[in-house]
All heavy atoms as TSV, in Angstrom:
chain	resi	resn	atom	element	x	y	z
A	1	MET	N	N	-19.265	-49.042	135.817
A	1	MET	CA	C	-19.217	-48.376	137.088
A	1	MET	C	C	-20.274	-47.282	137.162
A	1	MET	O	O	-20.827	-47.046	138.223
A	1	MET	CB	C	-17.835	-47.791	137.318
A	1	MET	CG	C	-17.691	-47.179	138.674
A	1	MET	SD	S	-16.125	-46.393	138.979
A	1	MET	CE	C	-16.419	-44.803	138.310
A	2	ARG	N	N	-20.577	-46.645	136.067
A	2	ARG	CA	C	-21.559	-45.559	136.098
A	2	ARG	C	C	-22.947	-46.037	136.525
A	2	ARG	O	O	-23.744	-45.250	136.998
A	2	ARG	CB	C	-21.630	-44.862	134.745
A	2	ARG	CG	C	-20.372	-44.126	134.380
A	2	ARG	CD	C	-20.270	-42.867	135.165
A	2	ARG	NE	N	-19.094	-42.122	134.729
A	2	ARG	CZ	C	-18.669	-41.049	135.336
A	2	ARG	NH1	N	-19.300	-40.591	136.374
A	2	ARG	NH2	N	-17.601	-40.434	134.905
A	3	ASP	N	N	-23.221	-47.326	136.388
A	3	ASP	CA	C	-24.514	-47.854	136.825
A	3	ASP	C	C	-24.637	-47.862	138.344
A	3	ASP	O	O	-25.706	-47.598	138.886
A	3	ASP	CB	C	-24.732	-49.273	136.300
A	3	ASP	CG	C	-24.935	-49.316	134.805
A	3	ASP	OD1	O	-25.312	-48.278	134.218
A	3	ASP	OD2	O	-24.713	-50.374	134.223
A	4	TRP	N	N	-23.574	-48.197	139.044
A	4	TRP	CA	C	-23.652	-48.324	140.499
A	4	TRP	C	C	-22.954	-47.195	141.253
A	4	TRP	O	O	-23.063	-47.101	142.469
A	4	TRP	CB	C	-23.144	-49.679	140.961
A	4	TRP	CG	C	-21.816	-50.105	140.423
A	4	TRP	CD1	C	-21.583	-50.766	139.251
A	4	TRP	CD2	C	-20.540	-49.902	141.019
A	4	TRP	NE1	N	-20.236	-50.985	139.093
A	4	TRP	CE2	C	-19.565	-50.470	140.164
A	4	TRP	CE3	C	-20.111	-49.307	142.203
A	4	TRP	CZ2	C	-18.206	-50.442	140.445
A	4	TRP	CZ3	C	-18.755	-49.293	142.488
A	4	TRP	CH2	C	-17.828	-49.850	141.606
A	5	ALA	N	N	-22.262	-46.330	140.534
A	5	ALA	CA	C	-21.649	-45.134	141.146
A	5	ALA	C	C	-21.707	-43.998	140.127
A	5	ALA	O	O	-20.693	-43.588	139.578
A	5	ALA	CB	C	-20.219	-45.416	141.568
A	6	PRO	N	N	-22.917	-43.501	139.833
A	6	PRO	CA	C	-23.086	-42.526	138.760
A	6	PRO	C	C	-22.315	-41.223	138.955
A	6	PRO	O	O	-21.994	-40.548	137.981
A	6	PRO	CB	C	-24.595	-42.275	138.725
A	6	PRO	CG	C	-25.117	-42.759	140.023
A	6	PRO	CD	C	-24.168	-43.815	140.495
A	7	GLU	N	N	-21.973	-40.899	140.185
A	7	GLU	CA	C	-21.202	-39.677	140.427
A	7	GLU	C	C	-19.716	-39.868	140.098
A	7	GLU	O	O	-18.956	-38.914	140.058
A	7	GLU	CB	C	-21.372	-39.215	141.877
A	7	GLU	CG	C	-20.579	-39.991	142.908
A	7	GLU	CD	C	-21.056	-41.427	143.143
A	7	GLU	OE1	O	-22.182	-41.786	142.785
A	7	GLU	OE2	O	-20.253	-42.196	143.705
A	8	GLY	N	N	-19.304	-41.123	139.883
A	8	GLY	CA	C	-17.924	-41.414	139.508
A	8	GLY	C	C	-16.939	-41.495	140.654
A	8	GLY	O	O	-15.735	-41.537	140.440
A	9	ARG	N	N	-17.434	-41.538	141.886
A	9	ARG	CA	C	-16.571	-41.649	143.062
A	9	ARG	C	C	-17.084	-42.739	143.996
A	9	ARG	O	O	-17.627	-42.457	145.063
A	9	ARG	CB	C	-16.490	-40.313	143.797
A	9	ARG	CG	C	-15.742	-39.286	142.999
A	9	ARG	CD	C	-15.662	-37.988	143.751
A	9	ARG	NE	N	-14.808	-37.095	143.007
A	9	ARG	CZ	C	-13.682	-36.576	143.471
A	9	ARG	NH1	N	-13.288	-36.857	144.678
A	9	ARG	NH2	N	-12.963	-35.781	142.721
A	10	PRO	N	N	-16.902	-43.997	143.607
A	10	PRO	CA	C	-17.442	-45.091	144.425
A	10	PRO	C	C	-16.715	-45.236	145.757
A	10	PRO	O	O	-15.506	-45.031	145.839
A	10	PRO	CB	C	-17.220	-46.323	143.561
A	10	PRO	CG	C	-16.045	-45.974	142.713
A	10	PRO	CD	C	-16.168	-44.502	142.442
A	11	THR	N	N	-17.467	-45.575	146.773
A	11	THR	CA	C	-16.886	-45.899	148.079
A	11	THR	C	C	-16.714	-47.409	148.165
A	11	THR	O	O	-17.245	-48.156	147.350
A	11	THR	CB	C	-17.825	-45.450	149.211
A	11	THR	OG1	O	-19.060	-46.166	149.085
A	11	THR	CG2	C	-18.073	-43.948	149.169
A	12	ARG	N	N	-15.973	-47.854	149.157
A	12	ARG	CA	C	-15.805	-49.296	149.363
A	12	ARG	C	C	-17.156	-49.959	149.591
A	12	ARG	O	O	-17.417	-51.046	149.083
A	12	ARG	CB	C	-14.880	-49.570	150.550
A	12	ARG	CG	C	-14.815	-51.052	150.888
A	12	ARG	CD	C	-13.856	-51.349	152.005
A	12	ARG	NE	N	-12.533	-51.705	151.554
A	12	ARG	CZ	C	-12.220	-52.863	150.974
A	12	ARG	NH1	N	-13.146	-53.750	150.755
A	12	ARG	NH2	N	-10.994	-53.129	150.608
A	13	GLU	N	N	-18.038	-49.314	150.324
A	13	GLU	CA	C	-19.354	-49.887	150.610
A	13	GLU	C	C	-20.169	-50.074	149.327
A	13	GLU	O	O	-20.796	-51.110	149.127
A	13	GLU	CB	C	-20.109	-48.995	151.603
A	13	GLU	CG	C	-19.509	-48.958	152.988
A	13	GLU	CD	C	-18.254	-48.072	153.100
A	13	GLU	OE1	O	-18.029	-47.207	152.222
A	13	GLU	OE2	O	-17.494	-48.272	154.060
A	14	ARG	N	N	-20.167	-49.073	148.450
A	14	ARG	CA	C	-20.918	-49.179	147.195
A	14	ARG	C	C	-20.295	-50.222	146.275
A	14	ARG	O	O	-20.989	-50.947	145.578
A	14	ARG	CB	C	-20.980	-47.825	146.499
A	14	ARG	CG	C	-21.867	-46.865	147.263
A	14	ARG	CD	C	-21.974	-45.570	146.583
A	14	ARG	NE	N	-23.124	-45.638	145.690
A	14	ARG	CZ	C	-23.484	-44.651	144.908
A	14	ARG	NH1	N	-22.797	-43.539	144.879
A	14	ARG	NH2	N	-24.534	-44.778	144.132
A	15	TRP	N	N	-18.965	-50.301	146.264
A	15	TRP	CA	C	-18.267	-51.286	145.434
A	15	TRP	C	C	-18.599	-52.694	145.906
A	15	TRP	O	O	-18.931	-53.574	145.116
A	15	TRP	CB	C	-16.767	-51.012	145.491
A	15	TRP	CG	C	-15.905	-51.992	144.788
A	15	TRP	CD1	C	-15.825	-52.199	143.435
A	15	TRP	CD2	C	-14.975	-52.896	145.379
A	15	TRP	NE1	N	-14.899	-53.181	143.156
A	15	TRP	CE2	C	-14.358	-53.620	144.339
A	15	TRP	CE3	C	-14.594	-53.159	146.685
A	15	TRP	CZ2	C	-13.395	-54.578	144.577
A	15	TRP	CZ3	C	-13.632	-54.115	146.913
A	15	TRP	CH2	C	-13.040	-54.812	145.860
A	16	THR	N	N	-18.533	-52.917	147.220
A	16	THR	CA	C	-18.858	-54.228	147.782
A	16	THR	C	C	-20.302	-54.607	147.468
A	16	THR	O	O	-20.583	-55.739	147.074
A	16	THR	CB	C	-18.618	-54.233	149.309
A	16	THR	OG1	O	-17.245	-53.919	149.553
A	16	THR	CG2	C	-18.940	-55.577	149.923
A	17	ALA	N	N	-21.219	-53.662	147.621
A	17	ALA	CA	C	-22.630	-53.928	147.319
A	17	ALA	C	C	-22.810	-54.251	145.833
A	17	ALA	O	O	-23.594	-55.136	145.479
A	17	ALA	CB	C	-23.489	-52.731	147.714
A	18	ALA	N	N	-22.089	-53.554	144.964
A	18	ALA	CA	C	-22.189	-53.807	143.521
A	18	ALA	C	C	-21.676	-55.201	143.168
A	18	ALA	O	O	-22.260	-55.892	142.335
A	18	ALA	CB	C	-21.426	-52.741	142.747
A	19	LEU	N	N	-20.596	-55.635	143.817
A	19	LEU	CA	C	-20.083	-56.984	143.571
A	19	LEU	C	C	-21.082	-58.041	144.031
A	19	LEU	O	O	-21.334	-59.018	143.324
A	19	LEU	CB	C	-18.747	-57.196	144.287
A	19	LEU	CG	C	-17.552	-56.432	143.729
A	19	LEU	CD1	C	-16.339	-56.623	144.625
A	19	LEU	CD2	C	-17.239	-56.864	142.309
A	20	ARG	N	N	-21.657	-57.847	145.203
A	20	ARG	CA	C	-22.611	-58.819	145.745
A	20	ARG	C	C	-23.890	-58.906	144.917
A	20	ARG	O	O	-24.461	-59.974	144.770
A	20	ARG	CB	C	-22.952	-58.468	147.188
A	20	ARG	CG	C	-21.830	-58.751	148.137
A	20	ARG	CD	C	-22.215	-58.463	149.563
A	20	ARG	NE	N	-21.093	-58.752	150.434
A	20	ARG	CZ	C	-20.867	-58.129	151.569
A	20	ARG	NH1	N	-21.690	-57.186	151.994
A	20	ARG	NH2	N	-19.825	-58.451	152.297
A	21	SER	N	N	-24.345	-57.774	144.397
A	21	SER	CA	C	-25.608	-57.747	143.652
A	21	SER	C	C	-25.440	-58.126	142.182
A	21	SER	O	O	-26.419	-58.362	141.492
A	21	SER	CB	C	-26.229	-56.355	143.729
A	21	SER	OG	O	-25.484	-55.434	142.931
A	22	GLY	N	N	-24.193	-58.148	141.712
A	22	GLY	CA	C	-23.956	-58.439	140.298
A	22	GLY	C	C	-23.915	-57.194	139.429
A	22	GLY	O	O	-23.726	-57.275	138.223
A	23	ALA	N	N	-24.118	-56.008	140.027
A	23	ALA	CA	C	-24.087	-54.758	139.259
A	23	ALA	C	C	-22.692	-54.498	138.689
A	23	ALA	O	O	-22.556	-53.934	137.605
A	23	ALA	CB	C	-24.532	-53.586	140.130
A	24	ALA	N	N	-21.660	-54.910	139.419
A	24	ALA	CA	C	-20.281	-54.822	138.926
A	24	ALA	C	C	-19.968	-56.181	138.323
A	24	ALA	O	O	-19.471	-57.074	138.985
A	24	ALA	CB	C	-19.312	-54.485	140.047
A	25	SER	N	N	-20.313	-56.343	137.069
A	25	SER	CA	C	-20.177	-57.654	136.432
A	25	SER	C	C	-18.713	-58.063	136.309
A	25	SER	O	O	-17.831	-57.237	136.119
A	25	SER	CB	C	-20.830	-57.641	135.059
A	25	SER	OG	O	-20.209	-56.683	134.234
A	26	PHE	N	N	-18.511	-59.370	136.425
A	26	PHE	CA	C	-17.167	-59.905	136.281
A	26	PHE	C	C	-16.842	-60.043	134.802
A	26	PHE	O	O	-17.676	-60.515	134.030
A	26	PHE	CB	C	-17.044	-61.254	136.991
A	26	PHE	CG	C	-16.721	-61.111	138.443
A	26	PHE	CD1	C	-17.696	-60.738	139.350
A	26	PHE	CD2	C	-15.440	-61.325	138.905
A	26	PHE	CE1	C	-17.411	-60.590	140.679
A	26	PHE	CE2	C	-15.134	-61.187	140.243
A	26	PHE	CZ	C	-16.116	-60.814	141.133
A	27	PRO	N	N	-15.639	-59.640	134.414
A	27	PRO	CA	C	-15.236	-59.789	133.017
A	27	PRO	C	C	-14.943	-61.257	132.695
A	27	PRO	O	O	-14.940	-62.094	133.589
A	27	PRO	CB	C	-13.964	-58.949	132.935
A	27	PRO	CG	C	-13.418	-58.965	134.321
A	27	PRO	CD	C	-14.616	-59.037	135.229
A	28	GLY	N	N	-14.700	-61.532	131.447
A	28	GLY	CA	C	-14.400	-62.892	131.011
A	28	GLY	C	C	-13.067	-63.395	131.537
A	28	GLY	O	O	-12.306	-62.671	132.176
A	29	ARG	N	N	-12.784	-64.628	131.259
A	29	ARG	CA	C	-11.580	-65.309	131.722
A	29	ARG	C	C	-10.318	-64.538	131.326
A	29	ARG	O	O	-10.177	-64.072	130.203
A	29	ARG	CB	C	-11.541	-66.706	131.105
A	29	ARG	CG	C	-10.401	-67.549	131.582
A	29	ARG	CD	C	-10.555	-68.980	131.048
A	29	ARG	NE	N	-9.468	-69.790	131.497
A	29	ARG	CZ	C	-8.425	-70.119	130.732
A	29	ARG	NH1	N	-8.366	-69.732	129.491
A	29	ARG	NH2	N	-7.459	-70.855	131.231
A	30	GLY	N	N	-9.407	-64.415	132.260
A	30	GLY	CA	C	-8.128	-63.756	132.011
A	30	GLY	C	C	-8.215	-62.244	131.939
A	30	GLY	O	O	-7.341	-61.591	131.388
A	31	THR	N	N	-9.270	-61.666	132.524
A	31	THR	CA	C	-9.466	-60.221	132.471
A	31	THR	C	C	-9.728	-59.702	133.873
A	31	THR	O	O	-10.381	-60.355	134.669
A	31	THR	CB	C	-10.668	-59.870	131.568
A	31	THR	OG1	O	-10.465	-60.455	130.291
A	31	THR	CG2	C	-10.819	-58.377	131.402
A	32	GLY	N	N	-9.249	-58.514	134.149
A	32	GLY	CA	C	-9.491	-57.895	135.438
A	32	GLY	C	C	-9.901	-56.449	135.264
A	32	GLY	O	O	-9.700	-55.856	134.211
A	33	ARG	N	N	-10.488	-55.922	136.304
A	33	ARG	CA	C	-10.887	-54.518	136.321
A	33	ARG	C	C	-10.463	-53.923	137.651
A	33	ARG	O	O	-10.295	-54.626	138.644
A	33	ARG	CB	C	-12.393	-54.387	136.162
A	33	ARG	CG	C	-12.855	-54.838	134.803
A	33	ARG	CD	C	-14.315	-54.544	134.613
A	33	ARG	NE	N	-14.681	-54.968	133.269
A	33	ARG	CZ	C	-15.838	-55.489	132.947
A	33	ARG	NH1	N	-16.756	-55.641	133.865
A	33	ARG	NH2	N	-16.084	-55.844	131.710
A	34	CYS	N	N	-10.318	-52.611	137.664
A	34	CYS	CA	C	-10.012	-51.929	138.917
A	34	CYS	C	C	-10.657	-50.552	138.891
A	34	CYS	O	O	-10.975	-50.021	137.831
A	34	CYS	CB	C	-8.509	-51.833	139.149
A	34	CYS	SG	S	-7.636	-50.806	137.967
A	35	THR	N	N	-10.856	-50.005	140.064
A	35	THR	CA	C	-11.369	-48.646	140.200
A	35	THR	C	C	-10.822	-48.049	141.485
A	35	THR	O	O	-10.515	-48.762	142.440
A	35	THR	CB	C	-12.916	-48.621	140.203
A	35	THR	OG1	O	-13.346	-47.265	140.124
A	35	THR	CG2	C	-13.498	-49.281	141.424
A	36	ILE	N	N	-10.679	-46.763	141.489
A	36	ILE	CA	C	-10.289	-46.060	142.706
A	36	ILE	C	C	-11.509	-45.986	143.604
A	36	ILE	O	O	-12.605	-45.672	143.147
A	36	ILE	CB	C	-9.767	-44.651	142.376
A	36	ILE	CG1	C	-8.501	-44.758	141.521
A	36	ILE	CG2	C	-9.518	-43.847	143.655
A	36	ILE	CD1	C	-8.019	-43.456	140.959
A	37	LEU	N	N	-11.322	-46.277	144.885
A	37	LEU	CA	C	-12.391	-46.188	145.872
A	37	LEU	C	C	-12.126	-44.970	146.754
A	37	LEU	O	O	-10.977	-44.704	147.125
A	37	LEU	CB	C	-12.453	-47.460	146.717
A	37	LEU	CG	C	-12.677	-48.745	145.921
A	37	LEU	CD1	C	-12.602	-49.953	146.841
A	37	LEU	CD2	C	-13.987	-48.708	145.169
A	38	TYR	N	N	-13.183	-44.247	147.063
A	38	TYR	CA	C	-13.068	-42.982	147.785
A	38	TYR	C	C	-13.574	-43.109	149.212
A	38	TYR	O	O	-14.485	-43.879	149.502
A	38	TYR	CB	C	-13.871	-41.903	147.057
A	38	TYR	CG	C	-13.269	-41.544	145.727
A	38	TYR	CD1	C	-13.475	-42.341	144.606
A	38	TYR	CD2	C	-12.468	-40.422	145.594
A	38	TYR	CE1	C	-12.906	-42.026	143.387
A	38	TYR	CE2	C	-11.895	-40.095	144.376
A	38	TYR	CZ	C	-12.114	-40.895	143.276
A	38	TYR	OH	O	-11.540	-40.590	142.075
A	39	ARG	N	N	-12.963	-42.320	150.088
A	39	ARG	CA	C	-13.395	-42.200	151.477
A	39	ARG	C	C	-13.383	-40.714	151.800
A	39	ARG	O	O	-12.378	-40.036	151.581
A	39	ARG	CB	C	-12.444	-42.952	152.416
A	39	ARG	CG	C	-12.905	-42.978	153.861
A	39	ARG	CD	C	-11.939	-43.735	154.786
A	39	ARG	NE	N	-11.626	-45.065	154.284
A	39	ARG	CZ	C	-10.370	-45.477	154.006
A	39	ARG	NH1	N	-9.345	-44.681	154.172
A	39	ARG	NH2	N	-10.174	-46.697	153.561
A	40	ASP	N	N	-14.504	-40.209	152.272
A	40	ASP	CA	C	-14.639	-38.780	152.585
A	40	ASP	C	C	-14.280	-37.901	151.389
A	40	ASP	O	O	-13.644	-36.853	151.533
A	40	ASP	CB	C	-13.780	-38.408	153.792
A	40	ASP	CG	C	-14.189	-39.159	155.045
A	40	ASP	OD1	O	-15.406	-39.395	155.229
A	40	ASP	OD2	O	-13.302	-39.531	155.835
A	41	GLY	N	N	-14.654	-38.362	150.184
A	41	GLY	CA	C	-14.434	-37.582	148.973
A	41	GLY	C	C	-13.022	-37.608	148.422
A	41	GLY	O	O	-12.731	-36.973	147.420
A	42	GLU	N	N	-12.132	-38.364	149.064
A	42	GLU	CA	C	-10.734	-38.443	148.643
A	42	GLU	C	C	-10.386	-39.870	148.223
A	42	GLU	O	O	-10.898	-40.823	148.807
A	42	GLU	CB	C	-9.804	-38.032	149.796
A	42	GLU	CG	C	-9.979	-36.602	150.257
A	42	GLU	CD	C	-9.530	-35.599	149.221
A	42	GLU	OE1	O	-8.537	-35.870	148.517
A	42	GLU	OE2	O	-10.178	-34.541	149.107
A	43	PRO	N	N	-9.496	-40.043	147.240
A	43	PRO	CA	C	-9.051	-41.392	146.863
A	43	PRO	C	C	-8.422	-42.085	148.070
A	43	PRO	O	O	-7.603	-41.494	148.781
A	43	PRO	CB	C	-7.995	-41.145	145.790
A	43	PRO	CG	C	-8.213	-39.749	145.320
A	43	PRO	CD	C	-8.830	-39.010	146.459
A	44	ALA	N	N	-8.841	-43.342	148.315
A	44	ALA	CA	C	-8.356	-44.038	149.505
A	44	ALA	C	C	-7.723	-45.392	149.202
A	44	ALA	O	O	-6.791	-45.803	149.888
A	44	ALA	CB	C	-9.501	-44.231	150.497
A	45	GLU	N	N	-8.225	-46.094	148.190
A	45	GLU	CA	C	-7.686	-47.416	147.866
A	45	GLU	C	C	-8.132	-47.806	146.467
A	45	GLU	O	O	-8.905	-47.093	145.837
A	45	GLU	CB	C	-8.131	-48.458	148.889
A	45	GLU	CG	C	-9.631	-48.613	149.013
A	45	GLU	CD	C	-10.034	-49.545	150.144
A	45	GLU	OE1	O	-9.513	-50.676	150.207
A	45	GLU	OE2	O	-10.878	-49.146	150.954
A	46	ILE	N	N	-7.658	-48.937	146.010
A	46	ILE	CA	C	-8.038	-49.442	144.694
A	46	ILE	C	C	-8.775	-50.764	144.885
A	46	ILE	O	O	-8.311	-51.632	145.614
A	46	ILE	CB	C	-6.806	-49.645	143.788
A	46	ILE	CG1	C	-6.106	-48.313	143.566
A	46	ILE	CG2	C	-7.226	-50.257	142.450
A	46	ILE	CD1	C	-4.806	-48.409	142.797
A	47	GLY	N	N	-9.920	-50.887	144.235
A	47	GLY	CA	C	-10.687	-52.119	144.262
A	47	GLY	C	C	-10.452	-52.888	142.973
A	47	GLY	O	O	-10.545	-52.313	141.887
A	48	TYR	N	N	-10.107	-54.162	143.093
A	48	TYR	CA	C	-9.863	-55.037	141.938
A	48	TYR	C	C	-10.892	-56.152	141.896
A	48	TYR	O	O	-11.283	-56.663	142.935
A	48	TYR	CB	C	-8.484	-55.711	142.053
A	48	TYR	CG	C	-7.311	-54.768	141.997
A	48	TYR	CD1	C	-6.752	-54.278	143.165
A	48	TYR	CD2	C	-6.754	-54.406	140.779
A	48	TYR	CE1	C	-5.664	-53.419	143.124
A	48	TYR	CE2	C	-5.662	-53.554	140.735
A	48	TYR	CZ	C	-5.119	-53.057	141.911
A	48	TYR	OH	O	-4.043	-52.217	141.854
A	49	TRP	N	N	-11.317	-56.538	140.707
A	49	TRP	CA	C	-12.155	-57.718	140.530
A	49	TRP	C	C	-11.924	-58.269	139.134
A	49	TRP	O	O	-11.513	-57.555	138.247
A	49	TRP	CB	C	-13.636	-57.435	140.805
A	49	TRP	CG	C	-14.366	-56.564	139.830
A	49	TRP	CD1	C	-15.265	-56.982	138.891
A	49	TRP	CD2	C	-14.327	-55.139	139.709
A	49	TRP	NE1	N	-15.787	-55.911	138.193
A	49	TRP	CE2	C	-15.203	-54.763	138.683
A	49	TRP	CE3	C	-13.609	-54.135	140.350
A	49	TRP	CZ2	C	-15.402	-53.451	138.298
A	49	TRP	CZ3	C	-13.810	-52.827	139.964
A	49	TRP	CH2	C	-14.688	-52.497	138.962
A	50	GLY	N	N	-12.128	-59.569	139.000
A	50	GLY	CA	C	-11.899	-60.179	137.710
A	50	GLY	C	C	-11.882	-61.688	137.778
A	50	GLY	O	O	-12.348	-62.280	138.741
A	51	CYS	N	N	-11.306	-62.277	136.745
A	51	CYS	CA	C	-11.290	-63.725	136.616
A	51	CYS	C	C	-9.907	-64.144	136.124
A	51	CYS	O	O	-9.421	-63.618	135.118
A	51	CYS	CB	C	-12.370	-64.153	135.627
A	51	CYS	SG	S	-12.546	-65.927	135.479
A	52	THR	N	N	-9.283	-65.081	136.802
A	52	THR	CA	C	-7.954	-65.517	136.403
A	52	THR	C	C	-8.012	-66.366	135.137
A	52	THR	O	O	-9.068	-66.829	134.723
A	52	THR	CB	C	-7.269	-66.346	137.512
A	52	THR	OG1	O	-7.985	-67.564	137.667
A	52	THR	CG2	C	-7.193	-65.593	138.807
A	53	ALA	N	N	-6.870	-66.567	134.546
A	53	ALA	CA	C	-6.772	-67.387	133.336
A	53	ALA	C	C	-6.275	-68.789	133.641
A	53	ALA	O	O	-5.992	-69.556	132.735
A	53	ALA	CB	C	-5.846	-66.713	132.334
A	54	ASP	N	N	-6.147	-69.117	134.916
A	54	ASP	CA	C	-5.655	-70.442	135.306
A	54	ASP	C	C	-6.602	-71.536	134.915
A	54	ASP	O	O	-7.759	-71.459	134.967
A	54	ASP	CB	C	-5.402	-70.515	136.817
A	54	ASP	CG	C	-4.290	-69.569	137.227
A	54	ASP	OD1	O	-3.646	-68.974	136.367
A	54	ASP	OD2	O	-4.106	-69.427	138.450
């Protein structure tokens, strides 16, 4: 996350851009990641990404 949100407070827009560009790499099978997403400097939602084990 520090690569695409070095200040440590990613917004939904930066998170979405990181997923599209590959900067937020997907973990291996059966692994997930999450981060708090900020709006106006305050925690607003949680962003999840990963790969199922199915």
